[in-house]
VOTI-779622 format. One record per residue (C-alpha): residue number from 1; residue in one letter; x, y negated, z negated. Coordinates in nm, 2 decimals, padded with zeros to 4 digits. Each point is the difference from the previous one (the first is absolute). Last residue first. Layout:
VOTI-779622
pos  code  X  Y  Z
NUM  a  X  Y  Z
...
end
This chain:
VOTI-779622
pos  code  X  Y  Z
699  p  09.90  -07.92  -08.30
698  r  -00.36  -00.11  -00.08
697  l  -00.20  -00.02  -00.31
696  e  -00.35  -00.14  -00.04
695  i  -00.14  -00.10  -00.33
694  k  -00.37  -00.02  -00.10
693  i  -00.11  -00.15  -00.32
692  l  -00.32  00.12  -00.18
691  k  -00.13  -00.18  -00.30
690  g  00.01  00.18  -00.34
689  s  00.12  -00.31  -00.19
688  e  -00.04  -00.32  00.18
687  v  00.35  -00.15  00.02
686  v  00.03  -00.38  00.07
685  t  00.15  -00.05  00.34
684  g  00.37  -00.07  00.01
683  s  00.07  00.26  00.27
682  q  -00.27  00.02  00.26
681  i  -00.24  00.29  -00.02
680  s  00.01  00.24  00.31
679  q  00.37  00.07  -00.02
678  t  00.22  00.02  00.31
677  r  00.34  00.13  00.09
676  v  00.08  00.24  -00.28
675  s  00.30  00.22  00.07
674  g  00.02  00.33  00.19
673  i  -00.30  00.22  00.06
672  g  -00.36  -00.07  00.09
671  s  -00.31  -00.06  -00.22
670  a  -00.05  -00.10  -00.36
669  s  -00.32  -00.05  -00.20
668  v  00.06  -00.15  -00.35
667  r  -00.23  -00.07  -00.29
666  l  00.10  -00.31  -00.19
665  g  00.05  -00.01  -00.38
664  t  00.32  -00.20  -00.01
663  s  00.21  00.31  -00.06
662  e  -00.17  00.15  00.32
661  l  00.16  -00.27  00.22
660  l  00.35  00.02  -00.15
659  y  00.02  00.38  -00.01
658  l  -00.15  00.05  00.35
657  a  00.24  -00.25  00.15
656  d  00.30  00.16  -00.17
655  k  -00.10  00.35  00.13
654  l  -00.10  -00.12  00.35
653  g  00.33  -00.18  00.08
652  m  00.01  -00.37  -00.02
651  g  00.03  -00.26  00.28
650  v  -00.34  -00.15  -00.07
649  v  -00.09  00.06  -00.37
648  n  -00.10  -00.36  -00.09
647  p  -00.17  00.03  -00.34
646  v  -00.37  -00.07  -00.06
645  y  -00.02  -00.23  -00.30
644  l  -00.06  00.05  -00.37
643  k  00.28  00.26  00.00
642  d  00.26  -00.26  00.07
641  i  00.30  00.11  00.21
640  e  00.28  -00.23  00.12
639  r  00.24  00.16  00.24
638  d  00.36  -00.05  -00.11
637  k  00.28  00.01  00.26
636  v  00.22  00.29  00.13
635  v  00.25  -00.07  00.29
634  v  00.12  00.31  00.17
633  a  00.36  -00.05  00.12
632  n  00.23  -00.07  00.30
631  n  -00.19  -00.20  00.26
630  s  -00.31  -00.05  -00.21
629  r  -00.28  00.24  -00.06
628  k  -00.29  -00.09  -00.21
627  a  -00.15  00.15  -00.32
626  n  -00.29  -00.16  -00.19
625  v  -00.02  00.09  -00.37
624  w  -00.22  00.14  -00.28
623  d  00.13  00.04  -00.35
622  q  00.12  -00.37  -00.03
621  n  00.36  -00.09  -00.08
620  g  00.12  -00.25  00.26
619  r  00.25  00.06  00.29
618  i  00.18  00.32  00.08
617  e  00.23  -00.01  00.31
616  k  00.07  00.34  00.14
615  n  00.26  00.21  00.19
614  i  -00.12  00.36  00.05
613  e  00.18  00.27  -00.19
612  f  -00.26  00.27  00.09
611  t  -00.08  00.08  -00.36
610  n  00.04  -00.36  -00.11
609  l  -00.25  -00.13  00.26
608  v  -00.25  00.27  -00.10
607  q  00.04  -00.07  -00.37
606  n  -00.05  -00.37  00.05
605  l  -00.32  00.06  00.19
604  e  -00.13  00.22  -00.28
603  f  00.08  -00.27  -00.27
602  r  -00.13  -00.29  00.21
601  n  -00.34  00.15  00.09
600  g  -00.11  -00.07  00.36
599  d  00.08  -00.17  00.33
598  l  00.11  00.24  00.27
597  v  00.36  00.03  00.12
596  v  00.12  00.01  00.36
595  p  00.35  00.13  00.01
594  i  00.33  -00.20  -00.02
593  t  00.26  00.17  00.21
592  n  00.34  -00.01  -00.17
591  k  00.09  00.35  00.13
590  p  -00.16  00.11  00.32
589  a  -00.33  00.18  -00.01
588  a  -00.11  00.34  00.12
587  e  00.27  00.22  -00.15
586  n  00.03  -00.15  -00.35
585  i  -00.38  -00.02  -00.01
584  a  -00.04  00.37  00.07
583  k  -00.19  00.06  00.32
582  h  -00.37  00.03  00.00
581  y  -00.26  00.23  00.15
580  k  00.10  00.31  -00.20
579  l  -00.03  -00.21  -00.32
578  s  -00.38  00.01  00.02
577  t  -00.18  -00.26  -00.20
576  a  -00.05  -00.27  00.26
575  y  -00.06  00.24  00.28
574  v  -00.27  00.18  -00.20
573  k  -00.15  -00.33  -00.08
572  n  -00.01  -00.12  00.36
571  a  -00.13  00.33  00.14
570  i  -00.28  00.02  -00.26
569  a  -00.10  -00.36  00.06
568  s  00.00  00.05  00.37
567  f  -00.21  00.32  -00.01
566  v  -00.25  -00.18  -00.24
565  t  -00.02  -00.29  00.24
564  g  -00.06  00.24  00.29
563  s  -00.30  00.15  -00.18
562  v  -00.24  -00.29  -00.01
561  s  00.16  -00.28  00.21
560  a  00.14  00.23  00.27
559  g  -00.27  00.27  00.00
558  y  -00.28  -00.25  00.03
557  i  -00.32  00.01  -00.20
556  d  -00.01  -00.31  -00.22
555  d  -00.18  -00.02  -00.34
554  t  -00.22  00.31  -00.02
553  p  00.25  00.27  00.07
552  a  -00.16  00.32  00.11
551  a  00.29  00.24  -00.02
550  i  00.36  -00.11  -00.07
549  v  00.28  00.20  00.16
548  v  00.38  -00.07  -00.05
547  i  00.26  00.21  00.17
546  c  00.38  00.00  -00.06
545  s  00.32  00.13  00.15
544  y  00.33  -00.04  -00.18
543  i  00.36  00.00  00.10
542  p  -00.02  -00.13  00.36
541  d  00.32  -00.12  00.16
540  d  -00.09  -00.28  00.25
539  a  -00.36  -00.05  -00.13
538  p  00.09  -00.02  -00.37
537  f  -00.26  00.12  -00.07
536  y  -00.30  00.21  00.12
535  g  -00.35  -00.03  00.13
534  a  -00.37  00.06  -00.06
533  f  -00.27  -00.26  -00.08
532  s  -00.36  00.06  -00.06
531  a  -00.34  -00.17  -00.04
530  i  -00.31  00.21  00.00
529  h  -00.32  -00.18  00.08
528  k  -00.36  -00.01  -00.11
527  k  -00.27  -00.16  00.22
526  e  -00.31  -00.14  -00.16
525  g  00.05  -00.36  00.13
524  k  -00.05  00.12  00.36
523  k  -00.19  00.32  00.00
522  g  00.14  00.33  -00.11
521  y  00.27  00.23  00.14
520  g  -00.22  00.30  00.05
519  l  -00.29  00.10  -00.22
518  n  00.09  00.37  -00.01
517  k  00.27  -00.03  -00.26
516  n  00.09  -00.37  -00.03
515  a  00.28  -00.03  00.26
514  i  00.29  -00.21  -00.12
513  q  00.10  -00.29  00.23
512  a  00.37  -00.02  00.08
511  t  00.28  -00.25  -00.07
510  g  00.36  00.13  00.05
509  t  00.34  -00.18  -00.02
508  k  00.31  00.16  00.14
507  g  00.36  00.01  -00.14
506  a  00.36  -00.10  00.01
505  t  00.20  -00.19  -00.26
504  t  00.30  -00.22  00.02
503  f  00.21  -00.11  -00.30
502  y  00.06  -00.30  -00.23
501  t  -00.27  -00.26  00.09
500  s  -00.26  00.26  00.04
499  k  -00.27  -00.03  00.27
498  l  -00.36  00.04  -00.10
497  n  -00.13  -00.30  00.19
496  k  00.10  00.16  00.33
495  g  -00.20  00.31  -00.07
494  t  -00.27  -00.05  00.26
493  g  00.25  -00.06  00.28
492  n  00.32  -00.18  00.08
491  i  00.26  00.10  -00.25
490  m  -00.17  00.27  -00.22
489  v  -00.19  00.15  00.29
488  g  00.32  -00.02  00.21
487  e  00.18  00.23  -00.24
486  l  -00.27  00.26  00.06
485  c  00.03  -00.05  00.37
484  s  00.38  00.04  -00.01
483  r  -00.05  00.33  -00.19
482  m  -00.24  00.10  00.28
481  a  00.27  -00.05  00.27
480  q  00.27  00.18  -00.19
479  l  -00.22  00.30  -00.07
478  t  -00.11  00.02  00.36
477  q  00.37  00.01  00.12
476  d  00.10  00.24  -00.28
475  s  -00.25  00.25  00.12
474  c  -00.29  00.11  -00.21
473  i  -00.09  00.19  -00.32
472  k  00.35  00.13  -00.06
471  e  00.11  00.26  -00.26
470  k  -00.36  00.07  -00.11
469  l  -00.09  00.14  -00.34
468  v  00.33  -00.08  -00.17
467  v  -00.01  00.09  -00.36
466  p  00.23  -00.20  -00.23
465  e  00.16  00.21  -00.28
464  f  -00.18  00.12  -00.31
463  s  00.22  00.13  -00.28
462  e  -00.06  00.28  -00.25
461  v  00.11  00.09  -00.35
460  v  00.23  -00.29  -00.06
459  k  00.15  00.01  -00.35
458  t  -00.01  -00.33  -00.20
457  g  -00.30  00.12  -00.21
456  s  -00.17  00.26  00.22
455  r  -00.04  -00.18  00.32
454  v  -00.22  00.01  00.32
453  q  00.14  -00.24  00.25
452  r  -00.09  -00.26  00.27
451  v  -00.38  -00.01  -00.03
450  f  -00.24  -00.23  00.19
449  q  00.02  00.10  00.37
448  p  -00.12  -00.14  00.33
447  q  00.11  00.23  00.28
446  v  00.25  -00.14  00.25
445  y  -00.06  -00.10  00.36
444  t  00.32  -00.09  00.17
443  g  -00.05  -00.27  00.27
442  n  00.28  -00.24  -00.09
441  n  -00.11  00.00  -00.36
440  a  -00.21  -00.33  00.03
439  v  -00.22  00.17  00.26
438  a  -00.02  00.31  -00.22
437  n  -00.10  -00.23  -00.30
436  y  -00.29  -00.14  00.21
435  f  -00.13  00.35  00.05
434  a  00.04  00.09  -00.36
433  l  -00.18  -00.32  -00.09
432  l  -00.30  00.10  00.21
431  q  -00.03  00.34  -00.18
430  l  00.05  -00.17  -00.34
429  p  -00.28  -00.25  00.07
428  t  -00.24  00.28  00.09
427  l  -00.11  00.02  00.36
426  q  -00.33  -00.02  00.19
425  s  -00.07  -00.02  00.38
424  e  -00.31  -00.18  00.14
423  y  00.18  -00.33  00.00
422  g  00.38  -00.09  -00.01
421  i  00.05  -00.21  00.31
420  s  00.08  00.28  00.24
419  l  -00.28  00.22  -00.14
418  w  -00.27  -00.26  00.11
417  a  00.13  00.00  00.35
416  l  00.02  00.38  00.03
415  s  -00.34  00.04  -00.17
414  g  -00.17  -00.22  00.26
413  g  -00.16  00.27  00.21
412  w  -00.11  00.21  -00.30
411  w  00.15  00.26  -00.23
410  e  -00.17  00.09  -00.33
409  p  -00.22  00.27  00.17
408  t  00.32  00.18  00.10
407  g  00.13  00.04  00.36
406  p  00.29  -00.24  -00.05
405  k  00.13  00.01  -00.36
404  p  -00.08  -00.23  -00.29
403  f  00.30  -00.06  -00.24
402  y  00.00  00.06  -00.38
401  p  00.30  00.03  -00.22
400  p  00.00  00.26  -00.27
399  r  -00.10  -00.09  -00.36
398  e  00.27  00.03  -00.26
397  g  -00.15  00.12  -00.33
396  s  00.29  00.18  -00.17
395  l  00.33  -00.17  -00.05
394  s  00.30  00.18  00.16
393  v  -00.03  -00.19  00.33
392  n  -00.12  00.21  00.29
391  t  00.05  -00.30  00.23
390  k  -00.32  00.09  00.17
389  d  00.01  00.02  00.38
388  m  -00.15  -00.20  00.28
387  l  00.23  -00.30  -00.04
386  g  00.32  00.19  00.04
385  f  00.13  -00.21  00.30
384  q  -00.04  00.30  00.23
383  e  -00.37  00.02  -00.10
382  i  -00.05  -00.36  00.11
381  r  00.18  00.10  00.33
380  e  -00.24  00.29  00.05
379  l  -00.29  -00.23  -00.07
378  f  00.10  -00.22  00.29
377  r  00.04  00.30  00.23
376  e  -00.35  00.12  -00.09
375  p  -00.13  -00.33  00.12
374  q  00.10  00.08  00.35
373  s  -00.20  -00.20  00.26
372  k  -00.06  -00.29  -00.24
371  y  00.36  00.00  -00.11
370  a  00.17  -00.31  00.14
369  n  -00.31  -00.21  00.05
368  f  -00.13  00.08  -00.35
367  i  00.35  -00.07  -00.15
366  v  00.03  -00.35  00.16
365  k  -00.37  -00.09  -00.07
364  a  00.03  00.10  -00.37
363  i  00.33  -00.21  -00.01
362  v  -00.22  -00.30  00.10
361  n  -00.10  00.03  -00.37
360  s  00.26  -00.27  -00.08
359  s  00.22  00.06  -00.30
358  v  00.20  -00.33  00.03
357  e  00.33  00.20  00.01
356  f  -00.16  00.29  00.20
355  a  -00.13  -00.24  00.27
354  e  00.34  -00.17  00.01
353  k  00.16  00.34  00.08
352  i  -00.27  00.06  00.26
351  t  00.10  -00.33  00.17
350  i  -00.24  -00.29  -00.01
349  k  -00.26  -00.16  00.23
348  g  -00.27  -00.17  -00.20
347  y  -00.01  00.04  -00.38
346  g  -00.36  00.07  -00.07
345  w  -00.29  -00.24  -00.01
344  e  -00.13  00.13  -00.34
343  k  00.34  00.04  -00.16
342  a  -00.06  00.31  -00.22
341  d  -00.04  00.19  00.32
340  t  -00.31  00.17  00.11
339  l  -00.11  00.36  00.08
338  s  -00.31  00.07  00.20
337  q  -00.23  00.29  00.06
336  n  -00.20  00.01  00.32
335  f  00.21  00.29  00.14
334  f  00.33  -00.17  -00.09
333  t  00.01  -00.38  -00.04
332  y  00.30  -00.21  -00.10
331  k  -00.04  -00.35  -00.14
330  g  00.28  -00.25  -00.09
329  v  00.13  -00.07  00.35
328  a  00.34  00.16  -00.05
327  n  00.12  00.02  00.36
326  v  00.29  00.24  00.01
325  t  00.36  -00.03  00.11
324  d  00.24  00.29  00.00
323  t  00.32  -00.08  -00.21
322  l  -00.07  00.28  -00.24
321  s  00.00  00.25  00.28
320  i  -00.28  00.24  00.07
319  k  -00.09  00.35  00.11
318  g  00.34  00.15  -00.05
317  d  -00.14  00.28  -00.20
316  e  00.21  -00.09  -00.31
315  l  -00.09  -00.36  00.04
314  a  -00.38  00.08  00.01
313  a  00.03  00.22  -00.31
312  m  00.20  -00.27  -00.19
311  l  -00.26  -00.26  00.09
310  a  -00.27  00.21  -00.17
309  a  00.21  00.09  -00.30
308  l  00.08  -00.36  -00.08
307  k  -00.36  -00.10  00.07
306  f  -00.09  00.21  -00.30
305  t  00.08  -00.28  -00.24
304  s  -00.29  -00.18  00.18
303  g  -00.27  00.19  -00.19
302  p  00.10  00.30  -00.21
301  v  -00.36  00.14  -00.02
300  e  -00.03  00.15  -00.35
299  r  00.12  00.30  -00.18
298  t  -00.01  00.03  -00.38
297  g  00.17  00.28  -00.19
296  i  00.37  -00.07  00.05
295  a  00.05  -00.37  -00.07
294  h  -00.35  -00.02  -00.15
293  n  00.12  00.18  -00.31
292  y  -00.30  -00.07  -00.23
291  s  -00.04  -00.16  -00.35
290  e  00.30  -00.23  -00.02
289  y  -00.19  -00.29  -00.13
288  y  -00.13  -00.34  00.11
287  k  -00.23  -00.22  -00.21
286  g  -00.35  -00.10  00.09
285  d  -00.15  00.18  -00.30
284  e  -00.17  00.25  00.24
283  a  00.34  00.10  00.13
282  k  00.20  -00.13  00.30
281  q  00.26  00.25  00.12
280  l  00.38  -00.03  -00.01
279  n  00.24  00.25  00.16
278  v  00.37  -00.08  -00.02
277  m  00.28  00.22  00.14
276  a  00.37  -00.09  -00.05
275  k  00.34  00.14  00.10
274  v  -00.13  00.29  00.21
273  f  00.28  00.22  00.14
272  g  -00.02  00.01  00.38
271  t  00.38  00.05  00.02
270  k  00.13  -00.27  00.24
269  v  -00.28  -00.25  -00.04
268  d  -00.05  00.01  -00.37
267  m  -00.37  -00.06  -00.06
266  v  -00.21  -00.28  -00.15
265  i  -00.38  00.06  -00.02
264  a  -00.27  -00.25  -00.07
263  c  -00.37  00.07  -00.06
262  g  -00.31  -00.21  -00.04
261  y  -00.36  00.06  -00.10
260  r  -00.34  -00.16  00.03
259  g  00.14  -00.34  00.07
258  g  00.03  -00.35  -00.14
257  k  00.24  -00.27  00.14
256  s  00.15  -00.13  -00.32
255  k  -00.05  00.29  -00.24
254  l  00.10  00.24  00.28
253  q  00.31  -00.21  00.07
252  n  00.11  00.00  -00.36
251  e  -00.05  00.38  -00.02
250  l  00.20  00.05  00.31
249  e  00.29  -00.22  -00.11
248  n  00.00  00.15  -00.35
247  h  00.00  00.36  00.12
246  a  00.26  -00.05  00.27
245  v  00.24  -00.18  -00.24
244  e  -00.06  00.26  -00.28
243  q  00.06  00.29  00.24
242  i  00.32  -00.16  00.13
241  d  00.13  -00.03  -00.36
240  k  -00.12  00.36  -00.08
239  d  00.19  00.15  00.29
238  i  -00.19  00.31  00.09
237  s  00.22  00.28  00.15
236  t  -00.10  00.24  -00.28
235  l  00.22  00.18  -00.25
234  l  -00.23  00.26  -00.13
233  d  00.07  00.16  -00.34
232  y  -00.03  00.37  -00.07
231  g  -00.24  00.14  -00.26
230  d  00.10  00.11  -00.35
229  k  00.04  00.37  -00.08
228  s  -00.19  00.13  -00.30
227  e  00.18  00.25  -00.22
226  r  -00.16  00.34  -00.04
225  i  -00.11  00.17  -00.32
224  v  00.11  -00.28  -00.23
223  s  -00.06  00.06  -00.38
222  g  -00.03  -00.32  -00.20
221  t  -00.32  00.12  -00.16
220  p  -00.22  -00.25  00.18
219  k  -00.33  -00.09  -00.18
218  w  -00.35  00.11  00.10
217  s  -00.28  -00.14  -00.20
216  n  -00.26  00.14  -00.25
215  s  00.22  -00.04  -00.30
214  i  00.30  00.17  00.16
213  r  -00.01  00.20  00.32
212  q  00.35  00.08  00.12
211  q  00.14  -00.10  00.34
210  m  00.27  00.17  00.21
209  i  00.15  -00.19  00.29
208  e  -00.03  00.03  00.38
207  g  00.16  -00.19  00.29
206  p  -00.14  -00.18  00.30
205  q  00.20  -00.04  00.32
204  g  00.07  -00.33  00.17
203  a  -00.27  -00.22  00.16
202  l  00.21  -00.24  00.20
201  y  00.13  00.24  00.27
200  s  -00.33  00.19  00.06
199  d  -00.19  -00.33  -00.02
198  f  00.20  -00.15  00.29
197  a  -00.30  -00.09  00.22
196  g  -00.23  -00.06  -00.29
195  e  00.21  -00.24  -00.20
194  l  00.12  -00.16  00.32
193  g  -00.35  -00.09  00.10
192  v  -00.31  00.19  -00.11
191  r  -00.05  00.36  -00.12
190  s  -00.35  00.08  -00.11
189  t  -00.05  00.33  -00.18
188  d  -00.34  00.17  00.01
187  s  -00.29  00.16  -00.18
186  n  00.08  -00.04  -00.37
185  t  00.19  -00.32  00.06
184  i  00.37  -00.08  00.06
183  k  00.11  -00.34  00.12
182  v  00.35  -00.05  00.14
181  y  00.08  -00.37  00.07
180  g  00.10  -00.25  00.26
179  l  00.34  -00.18  00.04
178  t  -00.12  -00.14  00.33
177  r  -00.33  -00.11  -00.16
176  r  00.18  -00.18  -00.30
175  l  00.27  -00.17  00.20
174  l  00.01  -00.29  -00.24
173  e  -00.32  00.00  -00.21
172  d  00.18  00.06  -00.33
171  h  00.37  -00.05  00.03
170  p  00.11  00.23  -00.28
169  r  -00.23  00.28  00.13
168  k  -00.04  00.25  -00.29
167  r  -00.11  00.36  -00.02
166  v  -00.07  00.10  -00.36
165  i  00.12  00.33  -00.15
164  t  -00.18  00.12  -00.31
163  a  00.07  00.18  -00.33
162  q  00.36  00.11  00.02
161  h  00.11  00.15  -00.33
160  d  00.17  -00.12  -00.31
159  i  00.02  00.20  -00.32
158  i  00.24  -00.15  -00.26
157  g  00.05  00.23  -00.30
156  g  00.36  -00.10  -00.07
155  k  00.14  00.34  -00.05
154  f  -00.18  00.21  00.26
153  r  -00.10  -00.28  00.25
152  g  00.31  -00.22  -00.01
151  l  00.24  -00.12  -00.27
150  e  -00.03  -00.36  00.13
149  f  -00.36  00.01  -00.12
148  i  00.13  -00.01  -00.36
147  p  00.12  -00.36  00.04
146  f  -00.10  -00.15  00.34
145  t  00.20  00.08  00.31
144  r  -00.28  00.23  00.15
143  l  -00.23  -00.30  -00.03
142  k  00.21  -00.19  00.25
141  r  -00.03  00.28  00.26
140  r  -00.38  00.00  -00.04
139  t  -00.01  -00.38  00.03
138  d  00.19  00.02  00.33
137  n  -00.22  00.29  00.12
136  t  -00.31  -00.22  -00.06
135  v  -00.23  00.05  -00.30
134  k  -00.34  00.15  00.06
133  k  -00.10  00.09  -00.36
132  r  00.19  -00.08  -00.32
131  i  00.10  00.17  -00.32
130  l  -00.27  00.27  -00.03
129  l  00.07  00.26  -00.27
128  y  00.00  00.36  00.11
127  r  00.12  00.22  -00.28
126  n  -00.21  -00.15  -00.28
125  g  00.10  00.17  -00.32
124  k  -00.20  -00.23  -00.22
123  k  00.31  -00.13  -00.18
122  r  00.18  -00.05  00.33
121  a  -00.29  -00.21  00.14
120  n  -00.01  -00.21  -00.32
119  t  00.37  -00.07  00.04
118  l  -00.04  -00.12  00.37
117  y  -00.30  -00.23  -00.05
116  t  00.14  -00.14  -00.33
115  y  00.33  -00.09  00.16
114  y  -00.18  -00.14  00.31
113  e  -00.21  -00.22  -00.22
112  r  00.31  -00.12  -00.19
111  e  00.18  -00.10  00.32
110  t  -00.31  -00.19  00.11
109  k  -00.23  00.15  00.26
108  d  -00.09  -00.10  00.37
107  r  00.34  -00.16  00.05
106  f  00.11  00.28  00.25
105  e  00.38  -00.01  00.00
104  n  00.07  -00.19  -00.33
103  a  -00.25  00.21  -00.19
102  l  00.14  00.32  00.15
101  a  00.36  -00.09  -00.10
100  k  -00.11  -00.09  -00.36
99  a  -00.19  00.32  -00.05
98  l  00.31  00.20  00.13
97  a  00.23  -00.19  -00.24
96  a  -00.23  00.09  -00.29
95  i  -00.02  00.36  00.10
94  n  00.38  00.04  00.02
93  d  00.15  00.12  -00.33
92  n  -00.32  00.17  -00.13
91  w  -00.06  00.18  00.33
90  i  00.36  00.11  00.05
89  t  00.00  00.15  -00.35
88  t  -00.34  00.17  00.05
87  e  00.09  00.16  00.33
86  v  -00.22  -00.11  00.29
85  t  -00.22  00.27  00.16
84  m  -00.30  -00.09  -00.21
83  p  -00.03  -00.36  00.13
82  d  -00.11  00.13  00.35
81  m  -00.02  -00.32  00.20
80  y  -00.19  -00.12  00.30
79  v  00.08  -00.21  00.31
78  d  -00.23  -00.01  00.31
77  y  00.19  -00.09  00.31
76  f  -00.06  -00.23  00.30
75  a  00.17  00.06  00.34
74  v  00.02  -00.29  00.25
73  s  00.01  00.11  00.36
72  t  00.12  -00.24  00.27
71  v  -00.13  -00.16  00.32
70  l  00.18  -00.28  00.20
69  p  00.32  00.05  -00.20
68  s  00.31  -00.19  00.14
67  a  00.23  00.24  00.18
66  n  00.11  -00.26  00.26
65  a  -00.21  00.16  00.27
64  d  -00.30  00.01  -00.23
63  l  -00.05  00.27  -00.25
62  i  -00.29  00.25  -00.06
61  e  00.06  00.18  -00.33
60  g  -00.04  00.37  -00.06
59  r  -00.28  00.13  -00.22
58  r  00.10  00.10  -00.35
57  p  -00.10  00.36  -00.05
56  t  -00.33  00.10  -00.17
55  v  00.06  00.25  -00.27
54  t  -00.27  00.28  00.01
53  a  -00.11  00.16  -00.32
52  t  00.05  00.36  -00.12
51  r  -00.22  00.11  -00.29
50  y  00.03  00.09  -00.36
49  q  -00.24  00.08  -00.28
48  l  00.10  00.09  -00.36
47  k  -00.30  00.13  -00.20
46  d  00.00  00.05  -00.38
45  s  -00.27  00.22  -00.17
44  s  00.19  00.33  00.06
43  a  00.25  -00.05  00.29
42  s  -00.10  -00.16  00.33
41  f  00.22  -00.05  00.31
40  i  -00.13  -00.16  00.32
39  g  00.18  -00.04  00.34
38  e  -00.09  -00.23  00.28
37  r  00.10  -00.08  00.36
36  g  00.17  00.30  00.16
35  d  -00.28  00.23  -00.11
34  v  00.15  00.12  -00.32
33  v  -00.24  00.10  -00.28
32  i  00.17  00.09  -00.32
31  s  -00.21  00.18  -00.25
30  c  -00.02  00.05  -00.37
29  s  -00.35  00.07  -00.14
28  k  -00.01  00.36  00.11
27  v  00.35  00.06  -00.11
26  a  -00.08  -00.16  -00.34
25  v  -00.30  00.22  -00.05
24  s  00.20  00.31  00.09
23  l  00.28  -00.11  -00.24
22  l  -00.25  -00.06  -00.28
21  l  -00.14  00.35  00.05
20  g  00.35  00.15  00.02
19  f  00.09  -00.18  -00.32
18  v  -00.31  00.12  -00.18
17  l  00.06  00.36  00.11
16  f  00.37  -00.03  -00.09
15  y  -00.08  -00.13  -00.35
14  i  -00.27  00.26  -00.06
13  l  00.25  00.28  00.10
12  y  00.27  -00.16  -00.22
11  v  -00.24  -00.01  -00.30
10  r  -00.11  00.36  00.06
9  l  00.36  00.11  00.01
8  i  00.07  -00.18  -00.33
7  v  -00.30  00.16  -00.16
6  q  00.10  00.35  00.12
5  k  00.35  -00.06  -00.13
4  s  -00.14  -00.08  -00.35
3  v  -00.23  00.31  00.00
2  n  00.28  00.25  00.05
1  m  00.09  00.17  00.33
end
């Protein structure tokens, strides 16, 4: 071997030694760590770091019975751009148009400023340029139609990824506590209401994407490891319109009568599906909010609403007849403890049915005499009616009913008498309503429910059918007798002022003192009461059952005037707005019949008359008119309105009356339904801006 070959071999040997050394160093400095969450790759002085990140799925919507959203999820997206992926020709031809589109969309920069912002980023080699944070999905989709961006991630440089999902309630306080929430902390997860009860359906399944560390922050690479799966939607039984009626009526009554809290529930008689549930509690600021679900979580003495169960038990056992005569003297003593009637001197000799209708506590004497030797039998009947069991409603937090038992420290000689009129026992409003609903439902006790279907888009994943807990709570004979009693309450008794003009209702009032922990029922003047009303409508063919409970009202205490008026208002408004109650006009009325027409706006009135092809005589040209029926037409005449003077709104509907009065600067308080019958400030009086005017509407 000559010298030149030796030199070449030595050079190669040195080269391979150096290469091997470098390779060894590189292998030591290059590593991929895979732990299911994060991988890191480093080469020479540059480091590329990757990790997997969780993609939160879109939580399912909660819909009312008509598929109107009660709770929805709004996704927000962060939008970036990688200018370096765009070909030069495409960039030069379209960058001005992109700058113009962005300026028109966001209006935070001028077209020229956006042009400079984008071109400077490309010159600097910026591969992750912020365009906009937290845009809605609609805006995100719109951005994808812009010049350059329309080419997509790899040619148009647009990088958009979900940043946050915000849970929204379109109707604010409406049904807030029943809808509930899921709250996750380091130590626990709180599941409340429908959100909590159906969390496994609503939550969906998270996905995973790959992220890359760029400039001390993690950016998505566009690689999807596992797609996220959005949550299912819940189609509830809640009717938003009925919910709004119940909420507004209860809130207005609480503001008027006072009260620590109030709740109202409306339920479909045949199925047990809840159509509305309102829970309002007074806060420190004096306003009422949906802060606790009293309907299922608060149990109180049911008061006189429990007399229905007491008489049912005695009828089932053949111990009484509703035609039996009793002497309602006004005061009834058991073991040195007395019960009194609302009417101080009692009602004299009346039948048991009449005693129920006027809510006399002589019923305590009737039940005590009937069961004093066998109180266990009375309680067995109460259990038969379903009143000793939880409804096992899907929402968490339902408290079990409470009844004292013979032989326990809570039982005393007068317990039977006190139980019969709704004291010493405790029930939640929903438990009591479920019992009344069974009476309306021909004795079939159905479980209260809130969700009809679980859906994925339009596909039904799961359906919930009515659940019958008791086929028959009592005999048909007892049922018929007690339903006649409930109707009698509304015709002859404590609910007679709550009658509807259009349909019959059935129900029972309740007024009970609330015990103050260990201090008893308080001294006179310090007593707190719970006012309740439970019933159903229409009485002859029940569609809805309803209960209203108001605790510790300060202005009035009686079940009829405090809670019964809310029940009546709910029933009337549900009746007025439900097509199921009404026949079509062309079926119910003969042709050429001239209907009753309210005074109001000329244009709107004329539209209605034209739509239904009703004969009319139009006189004058003013915007506001009086409308009267003649033999063969509706006669429309001018109604003079001057904003300096209080207008005459008698005969108008609520909407027109409100518009006219408020347009003059008056504040309006309205009560009742139908057309305006009275106004507290006489028409023609000079308007005092800001003054309150009260109007009363009647059918």
